[in-house]
Residue frames relative to the residue before (quaternion, step in Angstrom):
aa qw qx qy qz dx dy dz
M 1.0000 0.0000 0.0000 0.0000 0.00 0.00 0.00
K 0.6398 0.5492 -0.3214 0.4310 3.37 0.98 -0.75
D 0.5951 0.5467 -0.2945 0.5101 3.52 1.26 -0.78
D 0.6703 0.4748 -0.3291 0.4657 3.62 0.92 -0.84
V 0.6537 0.4933 -0.3257 0.4725 3.61 0.94 -0.65
S 0.6412 0.4908 -0.3188 0.4963 3.54 0.99 -0.73
Q 0.6456 0.5166 -0.3274 0.4574 3.57 0.90 -0.71
L 0.6339 0.5268 -0.3129 0.4719 3.54 1.10 -0.98
Q 0.6809 0.4821 -0.3075 0.4577 3.58 0.78 -0.99
K 0.6212 0.5115 -0.3559 0.4752 3.64 1.02 -0.50
E 0.6801 0.4805 -0.3110 0.4581 3.47 0.86 -0.98
K 0.6186 0.5346 -0.3510 0.4566 3.64 1.09 -0.68
K 0.6214 0.5369 -0.3119 0.4779 3.52 0.98 -0.97
D 0.6834 0.4723 -0.2960 0.4714 3.63 0.79 -0.95
F 0.6336 0.4982 -0.3507 0.4768 3.60 1.01 -0.78
E 0.6591 0.5058 -0.3223 0.4537 3.59 0.76 -0.87
Q 0.6359 0.4830 -0.3508 0.4892 3.68 0.99 -0.73
R 0.6403 0.5128 -0.3141 0.4778 3.67 0.86 -0.82
D 0.6452 0.5378 -0.3238 0.4355 3.55 0.91 -0.80
K 0.6808 0.5072 -0.2611 0.4595 3.34 1.07 -1.08
E 0.6179 0.5320 -0.3008 0.4947 3.66 1.11 -0.73
V 0.6595 0.4753 -0.3104 0.4927 3.64 0.94 -0.88
G 0.6209 0.5231 -0.3607 0.4591 3.62 0.99 -0.78
Q 0.6713 0.4714 -0.3085 0.4816 3.68 0.92 -0.89
Q 0.6147 0.5226 -0.3500 0.4760 3.65 1.01 -0.52
M 0.6813 0.5077 -0.2897 0.4407 3.44 0.98 -0.83
K 0.6095 0.4999 -0.3342 0.5167 3.56 1.19 -0.78
Q 0.6648 0.4893 -0.3412 0.4497 3.67 0.78 -0.68
A 0.6659 0.4600 -0.3058 0.5014 3.58 0.89 -0.84
N 0.6236 0.4848 -0.3692 0.4897 3.65 0.93 -0.48
D 0.5971 0.5072 -0.3816 0.4905 3.73 0.87 -0.80
R 0.6786 0.5046 -0.3091 0.4352 3.60 0.61 -1.10
A 0.6569 0.5074 -0.2998 0.4702 3.61 0.84 -0.91
A 0.6444 0.5138 -0.3118 0.4728 3.66 0.98 -0.89
Q 0.6622 0.5251 -0.2900 0.4491 3.55 1.06 -0.92
K 0.6405 0.5324 -0.2606 0.4883 3.47 1.10 -0.94
Q 0.6107 0.5344 -0.3249 0.4857 3.60 1.17 -0.67
D 0.6603 0.4996 -0.2905 0.4796 3.43 0.89 -1.01
E 0.6363 0.5200 -0.3413 0.4564 3.69 0.86 -0.85
L 0.6501 0.5395 -0.2942 0.4469 3.51 1.09 -0.97
R 0.6534 0.5127 -0.2802 0.4814 3.60 0.96 -0.90
Q 0.6667 0.4979 -0.2883 0.4738 3.55 1.09 -0.70
A 0.6120 0.5469 -0.2910 0.4916 3.49 1.36 -0.74
E 0.6550 0.4949 -0.2822 0.4964 3.51 1.04 -0.86
D 0.6171 0.5261 -0.3395 0.4766 3.64 0.99 -0.79
R 0.6619 0.4580 -0.2993 0.5123 3.70 0.86 -1.07
E 0.6674 0.4766 -0.3843 0.4241 3.76 0.75 -0.65
R 0.6146 0.5314 -0.3260 0.4833 3.62 1.03 -0.64
E 0.6743 0.4649 -0.3188 0.4770 3.54 0.89 -0.80
L 0.6487 0.5118 -0.3158 0.4663 3.64 1.01 -0.67
Q 0.6269 0.5421 -0.3158 0.4620 3.46 1.14 -0.76
M 0.6202 0.5413 -0.2940 0.4858 3.54 1.12 -0.88
Q 0.6321 0.5339 -0.2925 0.4794 3.56 1.04 -0.93
L 0.6952 0.4723 -0.2645 0.4729 3.50 0.93 -1.02
D 0.6206 0.5197 -0.3576 0.4657 3.64 0.96 -0.57
K 0.6740 0.4919 -0.3012 0.4617 3.49 0.97 -0.99
T 0.6101 0.5508 -0.3216 0.4702 3.60 1.07 -0.78
K 0.6642 0.4633 -0.3186 0.4926 3.57 0.98 -0.87
D 0.6585 0.4797 -0.3648 0.4508 3.69 0.87 -0.53
D 0.5976 0.5553 -0.3398 0.4681 3.53 1.20 -0.64
V 0.6653 0.5084 -0.2812 0.4688 3.52 0.95 -0.87
S 0.6245 0.5402 -0.3028 0.4758 3.48 1.07 -0.76
E 0.6636 0.4935 -0.2726 0.4917 3.53 0.95 -0.99
L 0.6526 0.4924 -0.3097 0.4855 3.67 0.98 -0.81
R 0.6472 0.4888 -0.3501 0.4686 3.57 0.90 -0.67
K 0.6157 0.5404 -0.3189 0.4766 3.62 1.01 -0.74
E 0.6651 0.4567 -0.2818 0.5193 3.58 0.88 -0.98
K 0.6356 0.5146 -0.3519 0.4555 3.71 0.85 -0.59
K 0.6453 0.5301 -0.3012 0.4602 3.53 0.98 -0.95
D 0.6796 0.5199 -0.2706 0.4411 3.48 0.97 -1.08
F 0.6331 0.5399 -0.2984 0.4676 3.48 1.16 -0.90
E 0.6713 0.4803 -0.3095 0.4721 3.56 0.94 -0.99
E 0.6054 0.5438 -0.3555 0.4598 3.55 0.97 -0.64
Q 0.6680 0.4668 -0.2869 0.5036 3.67 0.81 -1.03
H 0.6317 0.5468 -0.3331 0.4370 3.58 0.98 -0.67
K 0.6674 0.4911 -0.2917 0.4778 3.46 0.98 -0.99
E 0.6430 0.5062 -0.3181 0.4787 3.61 1.02 -0.84
T 0.6398 0.4953 -0.3420 0.4779 3.65 0.93 -0.77
G 0.6398 0.5326 -0.3145 0.4562 3.62 0.92 -0.77
Q 0.6171 0.5243 -0.3072 0.5000 3.58 1.13 -0.87
Q 0.6705 0.5035 -0.2929 0.4595 3.57 0.85 -1.02
L 0.6874 0.5165 -0.2733 0.4313 3.52 0.94 -0.93
K 0.5769 0.5368 -0.3243 0.5232 3.61 1.32 -0.75
Q 0.6549 0.4850 -0.3321 0.4750 3.59 0.75 -0.96
A 0.6572 0.4793 -0.3304 0.4787 3.62 0.66 -1.00
N 0.6940 0.4783 -0.3211 0.4319 3.76 0.70 -0.78
D 0.6088 0.5036 -0.3345 0.5136 3.58 1.18 -0.78
A 0.6869 0.4535 -0.3157 0.4720 3.72 0.70 -0.83
T 0.5860 0.5358 -0.3493 0.4975 3.68 1.06 -0.56
A 0.6672 0.4858 -0.2940 0.4820 3.66 0.81 -0.96
R 0.6618 0.4982 -0.3156 0.4627 3.56 0.87 -0.94
L 0.6706 0.5184 -0.2895 0.4447 3.52 0.93 -0.89
Q 0.6457 0.5028 -0.3129 0.4820 3.54 1.11 -0.84
G 0.6133 0.5544 -0.3220 0.4613 3.54 1.10 -0.70
E 0.6337 0.5185 -0.2905 0.4951 3.58 1.06 -0.92
L 0.6598 0.5562 -0.2840 0.4180 3.43 0.98 -1.06
R 0.6699 0.4965 -0.2725 0.4800 3.49 1.04 -1.00
Q 0.6507 0.5140 -0.3361 0.4465 3.50 1.01 -0.75
A 0.6439 0.5388 -0.3048 0.4497 3.55 1.07 -0.90
E 0.6286 0.4892 -0.3241 0.5103 3.63 1.13 -0.84
D 0.6521 0.5145 -0.3620 0.4231 3.54 0.78 -0.74
R 0.6433 0.5094 -0.3144 0.4773 3.58 1.01 -0.89
E 0.6366 0.5192 -0.3315 0.4640 3.56 0.97 -0.91
R 0.6588 0.4945 -0.3320 0.4596 3.62 0.76 -0.77
E 0.6475 0.5332 -0.2922 0.4594 3.43 0.97 -0.99
S 0.6355 0.5483 -0.2860 0.4623 3.45 1.06 -0.91
Y 0.6726 0.5195 -0.2573 0.4599 3.50 0.93 -1.05
R 0.6655 0.5037 -0.2885 0.4691 3.60 1.10 -0.79
C 0.6332 0.5283 -0.3053 0.4761 3.37 1.19 -0.73
S 0.6782 0.4889 -0.3023 0.4580 3.55 0.96 -0.70
W 0.6360 0.4901 -0.3418 0.4884 3.57 1.22 -0.30
I 0.6467 0.5329 -0.3241 0.4390 3.47 1.05 -0.62
R 0.5824 0.5746 -0.3539 0.4531 3.61 1.10 -0.67
């Protein structure tokens, strides 16, 4: 009987030791889980921040594309206006040369008479 009591006391002590160890392991596991949860929250916050930056960048790219398109359209119109102005200038220079030639011819004819 004494041996049984001694055996039970030893088993109780072993059980209490294991219970203490399991409690420490549970606390460590809970601490790690809390740390991982905090890391997850931080990662989610960072992901939201990056998504907002991405959305803003997409908006900026869209705006720049619109500005580029507007600029190219304006450039095209300016090029057409410049071509028209150059054509008109060339035509007027041609008319001016013809008028000058006629004037010189008229002047020569007036001297010949």
